[in-house]
C-alpha positions as CSV (number, residue, x, y, z in Angstrom):
1,M,25.9,-2.2,-11.0
2,T,23.2,-4.6,-11.3
3,I,24.2,-8.1,-10.3
4,G,22.2,-11.2,-11.8
5,A,22.1,-15.0,-11.0
6,T,20.7,-16.8,-13.9
7,G,21.7,-20.4,-15.2
8,D,20.7,-22.6,-17.9
9,S,20.6,-25.8,-16.8
10,K,17.2,-27.4,-16.2
11,V,18.1,-28.3,-12.4
12,A,20.5,-26.7,-10.6
13,S,23.9,-28.8,-9.4
14,S,25.6,-26.2,-7.8
15,M,24.7,-22.7,-5.3
16,R,24.4,-19.6,-6.3
17,Y,25.7,-16.8,-4.6
18,V,26.9,-13.2,-4.2
19,E,29.3,-13.1,-1.1
20,T,31.3,-10.1,0.4
21,Q,34.8,-9.2,1.6
22,S,35.2,-9.5,5.2
23,M,34.6,-5.9,7.1
24,Q,33.8,-4.6,10.1
25,I,30.2,-4.5,11.8
26,G,29.2,-2.8,14.6
27,A,26.6,-1.1,16.6
28,A,23.8,0.9,14.6
29,Y,24.7,-0.7,11.4
30,M,22.0,-1.3,8.4
31,I,22.2,-3.3,5.3
32,Q,20.2,-1.9,2.1
33,F,19.3,-3.6,-1.1
34,S,17.7,-3.9,-4.1
35,L,16.3,-7.4,-5.0
36,V,13.9,-8.8,-7.9
37,M,13.1,-12.4,-8.6
38,G,12.0,-13.8,-11.9
39,C,12.4,-11.4,-14.2
40,G,9.4,-11.8,-15.3
41,Q,8.8,-15.1,-15.4
42,K,7.0,-17.4,-12.6
43,Y,9.2,-18.9,-10.6
44,T,9.2,-22.9,-10.6
45,P,6.4,-24.0,-8.0
46,H,7.0,-26.4,-5.2
47,M,10.6,-25.9,-5.1
48,D,12.7,-24.4,-2.4
49,N,14.0,-21.5,-4.6
50,Q,14.2,-18.9,-1.9
51,V,16.6,-16.6,-2.1
52,K,18.6,-16.2,1.6
53,L,20.7,-13.2,3.6
54,E,23.3,-14.9,5.9
55,Y,26.5,-13.7,7.2
56,S,29.5,-15.2,8.6
57,T,32.1,-14.0,11.4
58,N,34.7,-16.7,10.8
59,H,35.7,-16.2,7.1
60,G,33.0,-17.7,5.8
61,L,32.9,-21.7,7.3
62,T,29.9,-21.4,8.5
63,W,26.9,-19.2,7.5
64,H,23.7,-18.0,9.7
65,L,20.7,-16.4,8.6
66,V,20.9,-12.6,9.3
67,Q,17.4,-12.5,10.9
68,E,15.9,-15.6,11.9
69,E,12.2,-15.5,12.3
70,C,10.2,-15.2,15.3
71,L,6.7,-16.7,15.6
72,P,4.2,-16.2,17.9
73,S,4.9,-19.8,19.6
74,M,8.8,-18.5,20.7
75,P,8.6,-17.5,24.2
76,S,11.6,-15.4,23.6
77,C,9.9,-13.0,20.8
78,Q,9.5,-9.5,21.2
79,E,8.2,-8.6,17.6
80,F,6.9,-11.3,15.2
81,T,9.4,-10.9,12.2
82,S,10.0,-13.4,9.3
83,A,13.3,-14.2,8.6
84,S,16.0,-12.9,5.7
85,I,15.0,-15.5,3.1
86,Y,12.8,-13.8,0.2
87,H,10.4,-15.5,-1.6
88,A,9.5,-14.6,-5.3
89,S,5.8,-13.9,-4.8
90,E,7.2,-10.7,-2.9
91,F,9.5,-9.8,-5.5
92,T,7.7,-10.0,-8.8
93,Q,9.5,-6.2,-9.2
94,W,12.5,-4.6,-7.8
95,R,11.9,-3.9,-4.3
96,R,14.1,-2.2,-1.5
97,V,15.0,-4.4,1.5
98,I,16.3,-2.2,5.0
99,V,17.9,-4.7,7.5
100,L,19.0,-3.5,11.2
101,L,21.9,-5.5,11.6
102,P,21.6,-7.6,15.1
103,Q,24.3,-7.8,17.6
104,K,24.9,-11.1,16.0
105,T,26.6,-9.8,13.4
106,W,29.0,-7.5,15.0
107,S,32.6,-8.3,14.5
108,S,36.4,-7.0,12.5
109,A,35.6,-9.7,10.1
110,T,31.8,-10.5,9.0
111,R,30.8,-11.5,5.6
112,F,27.9,-11.5,3.8
113,R,26.3,-13.5,1.3
114,W,23.3,-14.1,-0.8
115,S,22.5,-17.7,-1.9
116,Q,19.9,-20.0,-3.5
117,S,20.1,-23.4,-3.3
118,Y,17.7,-24.9,-5.8
119,Y,16.8,-23.5,-8.8
120,T,15.8,-24.1,-12.6
121,A,16.8,-22.3,-15.4
122,Q,14.0,-19.5,-15.0
123,D,14.4,-18.8,-11.4
124,E,16.5,-15.9,-12.0
125,W,17.3,-13.0,-9.5
126,A,19.1,-10.0,-9.4
127,L,20.5,-7.7,-6.6
128,D,21.1,-3.9,-7.2
129,S,21.9,-0.5,-4.9
130,I,23.7,-2.6,-2.3
131,Y,24.3,-0.6,1.3
132,I,26.3,-2.1,4.1
133,G,27.1,1.1,6.6
134,Q,26.2,3.0,9.4
135,Q,22.7,4.0,9.5
136,C,21.1,6.7,8.4
137,P,18.8,9.3,10.2
138,N,15.5,6.5,11.2
139,M,16.6,4.9,8.4
140,C,15.0,7.8,6.2
141,S,11.3,6.5,7.8
142,G,11.8,3.3,4.6
143,H,10.7,6.2,2.3
144,G,14.8,6.3,1.2
145,S,17.9,5.0,0.1
146,C,20.9,5.5,2.8
147,D,24.2,6.8,1.0
148,H,26.8,7.2,3.7
149,G,24.5,8.2,6.2
150,M,22.5,10.7,4.2
151,C,18.7,9.7,2.6
152,R,18.4,10.5,-0.6
153,C,14.5,10.5,-0.3
154,D,11.4,9.1,-2.6
155,Q,9.7,11.1,-4.6
156,G,6.6,12.3,-2.6
157,Y,9.4,12.8,0.5
158,Q,11.6,14.9,1.8
159,G,13.9,16.3,5.1
160,T,16.9,14.5,6.4
161,E,14.9,11.6,7.5
162,C,12.0,11.4,4.5
163,H,8.8,12.7,5.7
164,P,6.1,12.9,3.2
165,E,5.8,16.0,1.5
166,A,2.2,16.6,2.1
167,A,-0.9,15.1,4.4
168,L,-1.3,11.2,3.5
169,P,-4.5,9.7,3.4
170,S,-6.4,8.5,6.7
171,T,-9.1,6.4,5.9
172,I,-9.5,3.0,4.8
173,M,-12.8,1.3,3.6
174,S,-12.6,-1.0,1.4
175,D,-15.5,-3.7,0.8
176,F,-14.1,-5.7,-2.0
177,E,-16.6,-5.8,-4.2
178,N,-15.1,-4.6,-7.4
179,Q,-13.6,-6.6,-9.3
180,N,-11.8,-4.8,-11.0
181,G,-9.0,-2.3,-9.7
182,W,-9.5,-3.2,-6.1
183,E,-5.6,-3.4,-6.1
184,S,-4.8,-0.3,-6.1
185,D,-6.1,0.6,-2.8
186,W,-3.4,-1.2,-1.2
187,Q,0.2,-1.4,-1.6
188,E,0.7,-4.9,-1.6
189,V,-1.6,-8.2,-2.1
190,I,0.5,-11.1,-1.8
191,G,-1.4,-14.7,-1.6
192,G,-5.0,-13.6,-1.9
193,E,-7.3,-12.7,-4.3
194,I,-11.4,-11.4,-4.5
195,V,-13.7,-14.4,-4.7
196,K,-17.5,-14.2,-4.8
197,P,-19.6,-15.5,-1.9
198,E,-19.9,-18.9,-3.0
199,Q,-16.6,-19.7,-3.0
200,G,-13.2,-19.4,-0.5
201,C,-14.4,-19.0,3.2
202,G,-17.9,-18.1,1.7
203,V,-19.9,-15.2,2.8
204,I,-17.4,-13.1,5.5
205,S,-19.5,-10.0,5.9
206,S,-21.2,-9.8,2.9
207,G,-20.8,-9.9,-0.9
208,S,-17.3,-11.0,-2.0
209,S,-14.5,-10.8,0.1
210,L,-10.6,-10.9,-0.2
211,Y,-9.1,-14.7,0.0
212,F,-5.8,-16.1,0.9
213,S,-5.2,-19.0,-0.4
214,K,-1.8,-19.3,-2.3
215,A,1.7,-20.7,-1.9
216,G,4.9,-18.3,-1.6
217,K,4.1,-15.5,1.3
218,R,0.2,-14.1,2.5
219,Q,0.1,-11.1,3.4
220,L,-2.1,-7.9,2.5
221,V,-0.4,-4.5,3.1
222,S,-1.8,-0.8,3.2
223,W,-0.1,2.1,1.7
224,D,1.1,4.5,4.6
225,L,-1.2,6.5,5.9
226,D,-1.9,9.7,8.4
227,T,-3.1,8.2,11.6
228,S,-2.7,10.8,13.8
229,W,-6.4,11.2,14.4
230,V,-7.1,7.3,13.3
231,D,-9.7,5.9,16.1
232,F,-9.8,2.3,15.0
233,V,-9.5,-0.6,12.9
234,Q,-11.9,-2.8,12.5
235,F,-12.7,-5.7,9.9
236,Y,-14.1,-9.3,9.7
237,I,-12.3,-12.0,8.8
238,Q,-12.1,-15.7,8.9
239,I,-9.3,-18.5,9.6
240,G,-10.0,-21.9,8.0
241,G,-13.6,-23.9,8.3
242,E,-14.9,-27.3,7.2
243,S,-15.1,-27.0,3.9
244,A,-11.8,-27.8,1.2
245,S,-11.3,-24.6,0.0
246,C,-11.4,-23.1,3.6
247,N,-9.9,-25.9,6.0
248,K,-9.4,-25.7,9.9
249,P,-5.4,-24.4,10.4
250,D,-3.8,-26.7,13.4
251,S,-1.2,-24.5,15.1
252,R,-0.9,-20.8,16.3
253,E,1.7,-19.9,14.0
254,E,-1.2,-20.5,11.1
255,G,-3.2,-17.6,12.4
256,V,-3.1,-13.9,11.2
257,L,-1.6,-10.8,12.6
258,L,-2.4,-7.6,12.1
259,Q,0.6,-5.2,12.9
260,Y,1.7,-1.2,11.9
261,S,5.0,0.0,10.9
262,N,5.9,3.8,11.4
263,N,9.0,3.4,9.0
264,G,7.8,2.1,5.6
265,G,7.3,-1.5,6.8
266,I,11.5,-1.8,8.0
267,Q,9.6,-2.7,11.5
268,W,6.6,-4.4,12.8
269,H,4.5,-3.8,15.7
270,L,1.5,-6.4,16.6
271,L,-1.9,-4.7,17.1
272,A,-3.1,-7.8,17.3
273,E,-3.1,-11.7,17.1
274,M,-6.1,-13.4,15.2
275,Y,-5.5,-16.6,16.8
276,F,-6.0,-20.1,14.7
277,S,-8.8,-21.7,16.6
278,D,-10.7,-18.4,17.6
279,F,-12.2,-17.8,13.8
280,S,-11.8,-21.0,12.5
281,K,-16.1,-22.2,12.7
282,P,-18.1,-18.6,13.9
283,S,-21.3,-19.3,14.2
284,T,-22.5,-15.8,13.3
285,F,-21.2,-13.2,11.4
286,N,-20.7,-10.9,14.7
287,E,-18.2,-13.7,15.7
288,R,-15.7,-12.6,12.7
289,F,-15.8,-9.1,13.3
290,V,-12.6,-7.7,14.9
291,Y,-12.7,-4.1,16.4
292,L,-9.2,-2.2,17.6
293,E,-8.8,1.0,19.0
294,L,-5.3,2.1,18.3
295,P,-2.4,2.4,20.7
296,A,-0.8,5.9,20.4
297,A,3.0,4.5,19.2
298,A,0.6,3.8,16.0
299,K,-0.6,7.4,15.7
300,T,1.8,9.3,13.7
301,P,2.0,11.2,9.9
302,C,3.0,8.2,8.7
303,T,2.0,4.3,9.8
304,R,1.1,1.4,7.7
305,F,-0.5,-1.7,8.5
306,R,-0.3,-5.8,7.5
307,W,-2.2,-8.8,8.4
308,W,0.0,-11.3,7.9
309,Q,-0.2,-15.2,8.2
310,P,3.3,-16.2,9.0
311,V,3.3,-20.0,8.3
312,F,0.5,-22.4,6.4
313,S,0.9,-26.1,5.1
314,G,1.3,-24.7,1.1
315,E,-1.4,-24.1,-1.5
316,D,-4.8,-24.3,-0.8
317,Y,-4.2,-24.9,2.8
318,D,-5.4,-23.4,5.9
319,Q,-6.9,-20.6,3.7
320,W,-8.2,-17.7,5.2
321,A,-10.6,-14.5,3.8
322,V,-11.0,-10.8,5.6
323,D,-13.9,-8.2,4.2
324,D,-15.1,-4.7,5.1
325,I,-11.8,-3.0,6.2
326,I,-12.4,0.3,7.8
327,I,-9.7,2.3,8.6
328,L,-11.4,6.0,10.2
329,S,-10.1,8.9,11.1
330,E,-11.9,11.1,14.1
331,K,-11.8,14.4,12.1
332,Q,-13.7,12.8,9.6
333,K,-16.5,12.1,12.4
334,Q,-18.3,15.2,13.1
335,I,-21.2,14.4,11.1
336,I,-23.9,16.3,13.6
337,P,-24.9,18.6,14.0
338,V,-25.5,20.4,9.8
339,I,-25.5,24.2,10.1
340,N,-27.5,26.2,7.3
341,P,-28.3,23.2,4.6
342,T,-29.1,24.3,1.6
343,L,-31.9,22.9,0.0
344,P,-32.8,23.1,-3.5
345,Q,-36.7,24.0,-5.2
346,N,-37.0,20.9,-6.1
347,F,-36.1,19.3,-2.8
348,Y,-39.3,16.9,-3.0
349,E,-37.8,15.6,-6.4
350,K,-34.8,14.5,-4.8
351,P,-35.3,14.2,-1.0
352,A,-33.6,14.5,1.9
353,F,-30.8,11.8,1.7
354,D,-29.3,13.6,-0.6
355,Y,-29.4,16.9,1.4
356,P,-27.2,17.0,3.4
357,M,-26.5,13.2,4.8
358,N,-25.3,11.9,1.8
359,Q,-22.8,14.5,1.5
360,M,-21.4,14.2,4.9
361,S,-20.4,10.5,4.4
362,V,-22.7,9.4,7.8
363,W,-21.8,5.7,6.7
364,L,-19.3,3.4,7.7
365,M,-20.4,0.1,6.0
366,L,-22.8,-0.7,3.2
367,A,-23.5,-4.3,2.3
368,N,-25.3,-5.5,-0.8
369,E,-26.6,-2.0,-1.8
370,G,-27.8,-2.0,-5.2
371,M,-30.2,-4.7,-7.3
372,L,-29.3,-7.8,-9.3
373,K,-28.2,-7.1,-12.7
374,N,-31.3,-6.2,-15.2
375,E,-33.6,-5.8,-11.5
376,T,-35.0,-2.4,-10.2
377,F,-36.8,-1.4,-7.1
378,C,-40.5,-0.7,-7.3
379,A,-40.3,2.3,-5.9
380,A,-36.7,4.2,-6.4
381,T,-36.2,7.9,-6.3
382,P,-32.9,9.8,-6.9
383,S,-31.7,9.6,-3.6
384,A,-32.8,6.3,-2.1
385,M,-30.5,3.3,-1.1
386,I,-31.6,0.0,-2.7
387,F,-30.2,-3.2,-0.4
388,G,-31.3,-6.0,-3.1
389,R,-28.3,-7.9,-3.4
390,S,-28.4,-11.5,-1.8
391,D,-25.3,-11.9,-1.2
392,G,-25.4,-12.2,2.5
393,D,-27.2,-10.1,4.7
394,R,-28.0,-6.6,3.8
395,F,-27.3,-3.6,6.0
396,A,-26.7,-0.2,6.7
397,V,-24.2,0.9,9.3
398,T,-23.5,4.3,10.1
399,R,-20.6,5.7,11.8
400,D,-19.7,6.1,15.7
401,L,-22.2,9.4,16.6
402,T,-21.8,11.5,19.8
403,L,-25.4,11.5,20.5
404,K,-27.4,13.7,23.1
405,P,-30.8,12.6,25.0
406,G,-33.4,14.2,22.6
407,Y,-32.0,14.0,19.6
408,V,-34.2,11.9,16.9
409,L,-33.6,9.6,14.2
410,Q,-35.7,9.7,11.2
411,F,-35.7,7.8,8.2
412,K,-38.2,6.6,5.4
413,L,-38.5,3.2,4.6
414,N,-39.8,0.8,1.9
415,I,-39.7,-3.1,1.8
416,G,-40.5,-4.0,-2.1
417,C,-43.2,-2.4,-2.5
418,A,-45.3,-5.6,-0.7
419,S,-48.7,-5.4,0.5
420,Q,-48.2,-9.1,1.4
421,F,-47.2,-9.2,5.1
422,S,-44.2,-12.1,5.7
423,N,-42.9,-12.4,9.2
424,T,-39.4,-13.4,8.0
425,A,-36.0,-11.7,7.8
426,P,-37.6,-8.2,8.7
427,V,-35.5,-5.1,8.9
428,L,-34.3,-4.7,12.2
429,L,-33.2,-1.3,13.3
430,Q,-30.3,-1.4,16.0
431,Y,-27.7,0.4,18.2
432,S,-24.1,-0.8,19.1
433,H,-22.0,1.1,22.2
434,D,-19.2,-1.5,21.8
435,A,-18.0,-0.5,18.0
436,G,-20.5,-3.1,16.3
437,M,-19.2,-6.4,18.9
438,S,-23.0,-6.6,20.1
439,W,-26.2,-5.1,18.9
440,F,-29.3,-4.3,20.4
441,L,-33.2,-3.1,19.2
442,V,-33.1,0.6,19.2
443,K,-36.8,0.0,20.6
444,E,-38.0,-3.0,22.3
445,G,-41.8,-3.5,21.9
446,C,-43.6,-2.5,25.3
447,F,-47.2,-4.0,25.2
448,P,-49.6,-3.8,28.2
449,A,-48.4,-7.1,29.4
450,S,-44.8,-6.5,28.6
451,A,-42.5,-6.2,32.2
452,G,-39.1,-4.6,32.4
453,K,-37.8,-1.4,33.0
454,G,-39.5,1.5,31.3
455,C,-42.4,-0.8,29.9
456,E,-44.8,-1.1,32.7
457,G,-48.1,-1.2,30.5
458,N,-49.0,2.9,30.9
459,S,-50.6,3.5,28.0
460,R,-48.9,6.5,27.3
461,E,-45.5,4.1,27.3
462,L,-46.4,1.5,24.6
463,S,-44.5,1.3,21.4
464,E,-43.5,-1.6,18.8
465,P,-40.3,-2.9,18.9
466,T,-37.9,-1.3,15.5
467,M,-38.9,-4.2,13.9
468,Y,-40.1,-3.9,10.2
469,H,-41.9,-6.5,8.3
470,T,-42.9,-7.1,4.4
471,G,-46.2,-6.1,4.1
472,D,-46.6,-3.2,6.7
473,F,-44.3,-0.8,4.4
474,E,-45.6,-1.5,1.2
475,E,-45.2,2.5,0.1
476,W,-42.0,5.0,1.8
477,T,-43.4,5.7,5.5
478,R,-41.6,7.9,7.5
479,I,-40.5,6.7,11.0
480,T,-39.6,8.8,13.8
481,I,-37.8,8.2,17.0
482,V,-36.7,10.3,19.9
483,I,-33.5,9.1,21.0
484,P,-33.8,7.8,24.8
485,R,-31.4,8.1,27.3
486,S,-30.0,5.0,27.7
487,L,-28.6,5.2,23.8
488,A,-26.5,8.7,24.6
489,S,-26.0,8.9,28.5
490,S,-22.5,8.7,29.8
491,E,-21.7,6.1,32.9
492,Q,-19.2,6.2,35.8
493,F,-17.9,3.1,36.8
494,R,-15.9,0.6,38.8
495,V,-14.2,-3.1,38.2
496,D,-12.3,-5.4,40.0
497,N,-9.2,-6.8,38.8
498,L,-11.5,-10.3,38.9
499,D,-8.1,-12.2,40.2
500,L,-6.7,-12.0,37.0
501,P,-2.8,-13.1,36.9
502,S,-0.1,-10.4,36.4
503,G,0.4,-9.0,32.9
504,T,-1.0,-6.5,30.7
505,Y,-4.7,-6.6,29.7
506,D,-7.0,-4.6,27.6
507,F,-10.6,-4.5,29.1
508,R,-13.1,-3.7,27.3
509,L,-16.5,-2.8,28.4
510,W,-20.1,-2.7,26.9
511,I,-23.4,-1.9,28.5
512,Q,-25.6,-4.3,28.3
513,G,-29.2,-4.2,30.4
514,S,-28.2,-3.2,33.9
515,C,-24.7,-5.2,34.2
516,F,-21.5,-4.5,31.9
517,R,-20.3,-7.0,29.9
518,T,-16.2,-7.5,29.3
519,Y,-14.9,-8.2,26.4
520,L,-10.6,-9.2,27.5
521,L,-7.7,-9.2,25.2
522,T,-4.8,-11.0,26.4
523,S,-1.5,-11.9,24.8
524,G,-3.7,-11.5,21.2
525,R,-6.2,-14.2,22.6
526,K,-10.0,-12.9,23.6
527,R,-12.2,-14.1,26.1
528,E,-15.3,-13.1,27.8
529,I,-15.7,-12.2,31.9
530,P,-18.8,-12.6,33.2
531,C,-21.2,-9.6,33.9
532,I,-20.2,-6.8,36.0
533,S,-22.8,-5.5,37.9
534,A,-22.6,-1.5,37.4
535,W,-21.0,0.4,40.0
536,D,-23.2,1.0,43.3
537,K,-22.0,4.5,44.8
538,Q,-24.0,3.4,48.1
539,K,-21.8,0.0,48.1
540,P,-18.2,0.6,46.2
541,S,-16.5,-1.5,48.7
542,Q,-16.2,-4.5,46.2
543,F,-15.1,-2.1,43.6
544,E,-12.6,0.2,45.5
545,R,-9.1,-1.7,44.9
546,Q,-9.2,-1.0,41.4
547,M,-9.9,1.3,38.5
548,Q,-12.5,4.0,38.3
549,H,-13.6,4.8,34.4
550,G,-16.0,7.8,33.3
551,I,-17.5,6.3,29.8
552,E,-19.0,9.0,27.0
553,F,-20.6,5.9,25.0
554,K,-20.8,6.5,20.9
555,T,-23.2,5.1,19.4
556,R,-23.8,3.5,15.7
557,F,-26.7,2.4,14.4
558,R,-27.5,-0.1,11.7
559,W,-30.3,-1.2,9.7
560,I,-30.1,-4.8,9.0
561,Q,-32.2,-7.4,6.8
562,E,-31.0,-10.9,7.9
563,S,-31.4,-12.7,4.0
564,S,-28.4,-14.7,3.9
565,S,-30.6,-18.2,4.9
566,Q,-33.6,-16.8,3.1
567,K,-34.8,-17.6,-0.2
568,N,-36.7,-14.6,-2.2
569,V,-36.4,-12.1,0.2
570,P,-38.0,-8.6,-1.1
571,P,-35.1,-5.7,-1.2
572,F,-35.7,-2.8,1.2
573,G,-34.6,0.8,0.5
574,L,-34.0,4.1,2.9
575,D,-34.3,7.6,2.5
576,G,-34.0,10.9,3.9
577,V,-31.8,9.3,7.2
578,Y,-31.3,12.4,9.9
579,I,-29.8,12.1,13.2
580,S,-29.2,15.1,14.5
581,E,-31.3,18.3,17.1
582,P,-35.4,17.5,16.9
583,C,-37.4,20.2,15.0
584,P,-40.5,22.0,17.0
585,S,-43.2,19.3,17.7
586,Y,-40.9,16.7,15.6
587,C,-42.7,18.7,12.2
588,S,-46.1,17.3,13.6
589,G,-45.4,14.3,11.8
590,H,-46.0,15.9,8.5
591,G,-42.3,17.1,7.3
592,D,-38.8,15.9,7.1
593,C,-36.7,17.5,9.8
594,I,-33.6,18.7,8.3
595,S,-30.9,20.7,11.0
596,G,-33.3,21.9,12.8
597,V,-35.6,23.1,10.0
598,C,-39.0,21.2,8.8
599,F,-39.6,20.6,5.1
600,C,-43.0,20.0,5.0
601,D,-45.1,17.4,2.9
602,L,-47.3,18.7,0.9
603,G,-50.8,19.8,1.6
604,Y,-48.6,21.2,5.1
605,T,-47.1,24.4,5.5
606,A,-44.1,25.7,7.7
607,A,-45.4,27.8,10.6
608,Q,-44.0,28.4,14.2
609,G,-41.1,26.3,13.0
610,T,-43.5,22.7,12.2
611,C,-45.8,21.3,10.1
612,V,-49.4,22.5,9.8
613,S,-51.7,21.6,7.3
614,N,-53.1,24.1,4.5
615,V,-57.0,23.4,5.5
616,P,-58.3,22.8,8.7
617,N,-58.5,19.2,10.2
618,H,-62.0,17.8,10.7
619,N,-63.6,17.9,14.3
620,E,-65.3,14.5,14.4
621,M,-65.9,11.2,12.7
622,F,-68.3,8.7,11.8
623,D,-68.2,5.4,10.4
624,R,-71.1,2.5,10.1
625,F,-68.8,0.2,7.9
626,E,-71.8,-0.5,5.7
627,G,-71.0,1.1,2.6
628,K,-67.8,3.0,1.8
629,L,-65.3,3.7,4.6
630,S,-64.8,7.0,5.8
631,P,-62.5,9.5,4.2
632,L,-60.9,9.8,7.3
633,W,-59.0,6.5,7.8
634,Y,-55.5,7.2,7.0
635,K,-54.6,3.7,6.7
636,I,-56.5,0.3,7.7
637,T,-54.1,-2.8,8.0
638,G,-55.0,-6.3,8.8
639,G,-58.2,-5.9,8.2
640,Q,-61.5,-5.4,6.2
641,V,-65.3,-4.5,6.5
642,G,-67.0,-8.2,7.1
643,T,-68.9,-10.0,9.8
644,G,-65.8,-12.7,10.7
645,C,-66.9,-12.3,14.5
646,G,-70.9,-12.1,13.6
647,T,-73.0,-8.4,14.1
648,L,-71.8,-6.6,16.9
649,N,-74.5,-4.1,16.9
650,D,-75.7,-4.4,13.3
651,G,-74.9,-5.2,9.8
652,K,-71.4,-5.2,9.1
653,S,-68.0,-4.5,11.5
654,L,-64.7,-3.5,10.5
655,Y,-62.8,-7.3,10.9
656,F,-59.1,-7.9,11.8
657,N,-57.9,-11.4,10.8
658,G,-54.4,-10.1,8.9
659,P,-51.4,-11.8,9.3
660,G,-49.3,-9.2,10.6
661,K,-49.8,-5.5,11.5
662,R,-53.3,-5.1,12.5
663,E,-54.1,-1.4,12.9
664,A,-56.8,1.3,11.8
665,R,-55.3,4.7,11.8
666,T,-57.2,7.7,11.4
667,V,-56.5,11.3,9.3
668,P,-55.2,14.2,12.0
669,L,-58.6,15.3,13.8
670,D,-59.2,18.3,15.4
671,T,-60.0,16.8,19.2
672,R,-60.2,20.0,21.3
673,N,-64.2,19.6,21.1
674,I,-64.7,15.8,21.7
675,R,-65.5,14.3,24.5
676,D,-65.3,10.8,24.1
677,V,-64.6,7.9,21.3
678,P,-67.5,5.4,21.4
679,V,-66.5,1.9,20.3
680,K,-67.8,-1.2,20.2
681,Q,-65.2,-4.2,20.3
682,V,-65.1,-8.1,20.5
683,L,-62.0,-9.8,20.8
684,S,-61.5,-13.6,19.6
685,V,-58.7,-16.1,20.0
686,S,-58.9,-19.0,17.5
687,R,-55.9,-21.2,16.6
688,Y,-55.1,-18.9,13.9
689,G,-54.7,-16.0,16.2
690,L,-56.3,-12.7,17.7
691,R,-59.2,-11.7,16.1
692,H,-60.4,-7.8,16.8
693,N,-63.4,-6.0,15.0
694,L,-63.8,-2.6,15.7
695,H,-67.1,-0.7,15.5
696,H,-68.2,2.6,15.9
697,T,-72.1,3.3,17.9
698,D,-74.2,6.0,17.1
């Protein structure tokens, strides 16, 4: 039987309610019912027309809410919950509600009622499947109806407690870029909608975002997941700002809570509180980033997650937005190395990215992938990833990888096929040891005058930073980097308690130079502790009092082009990405390394595990720069034949004055019988920079 509450008058003059008879209520009792509001019509806005669930233990003389709200500012709250007041935005369709009856409702004569104090004719609601009695086993895990102590499980669930019949999905990767069908990725989206980058709170991570601004309730709820092997939850969030479409909240309750439930949403437990003032005006998108490791209690075969704003001042107030939500299972992170890849004969028509890295889902996040409408990339290949959209920064981020020293990172890069150098918006290759909270260049520039550990100016150690500029990569260029020990090592360290007050703390530490930066979460609030020196085994006294940890760093990489504040930034492309065991001699720089096997460039043959030229290399080279350049130059960047610095020996010289990289590189030469390389050069500095002339002598 269904009980309905309807009315014909424009504005109600009396309360609508359904009331039970008095009944005995004790420990382990529950109330279960199904509710729908509106019956297909929109509720009247700006009216307190919600439905309340109340109880009375004095035969109806006084009534109280069955469940009072418990919010972050209330010190006695063990868990944050909403009151037993139901808004139409949650109940546009039939929905089951299960409430554990608290001790205050226990008596020999307890009554319950559902009531609506204010309404118009369109504010209808209905009840069905009411059950008040002893709890079923584990309350049917929230996936069944309780009937006299027995569970009647929903479709897809079985057993005495209604567990999933089959394993549930374990991963969510949602970037909110697709305007169509995105809601099916989530169980509930209430009060939110996808908006373009120029709308809502602007760019949160990249491109579009999920923006919450509507009246009623504001929450995002995932489907149930198998989180047994889930490692972390991460996302980007902004709560308020400086614009009318994203104004700043002014109380703690107007922040956003991330909670999890192991019983279908009956009970919610706190994972993190996004404090209202910590995310209201981030200066960089890293400050919008939240990374949380799942506690053991949240790792079950059936867990869901909820982003919930308990309180806000009304529609178009205290808005917030999320982007790039990722919940990832450890089972899907074992991506390297690859065993015995099978490559097709037309490998060079479909390069390495398809075989096999694309199939292994190495990527955690891709931002602004693709091109603008009616535009194409200048040198597209069937397997390349192109980053050409302009809604925020463009980046590709790998998952967390367990690396070994000596592993190789190899990829091909093309920046817009552009030959004109520009130092704006370079593509940076960075790494993170703290799940993306802080990023550093994979390799810093190491030049003759550079100071610092590992960069003393020795010519054998000189290197360029992993910063790639427009104009230097007009063609697809292979880049190979040997992973240094600092990116793949484990460390032992100790920290003291820094005179912190008593309480439960979650320390997150990451290495930065010669010390550890510490990110501290206390009651949901975050703060950064000053740099802690790495544990010195010779002088451990100041750290002996507390904890000792062994950390095995996991590393993620990202290629990022910070294009959000620039105009007309050329797109860039990635291809042939490989991170794993190196090939012999790194394929001599003339092949793609895939799972330890070299696939050589045209003109080269695999021999002894590496790539060897099909013809012998030249054993000498001579160029006076008077006519055509020698064909033995592989590439000259930033220079041309001329007399810009006058005459060095006689006639013209190779003159460097380009704005970007200045380099003259030969083809491979057989140098076994070469004793010296005679060169004349002039270095001069002008107001426009360094000039470099290169001239070979007789």
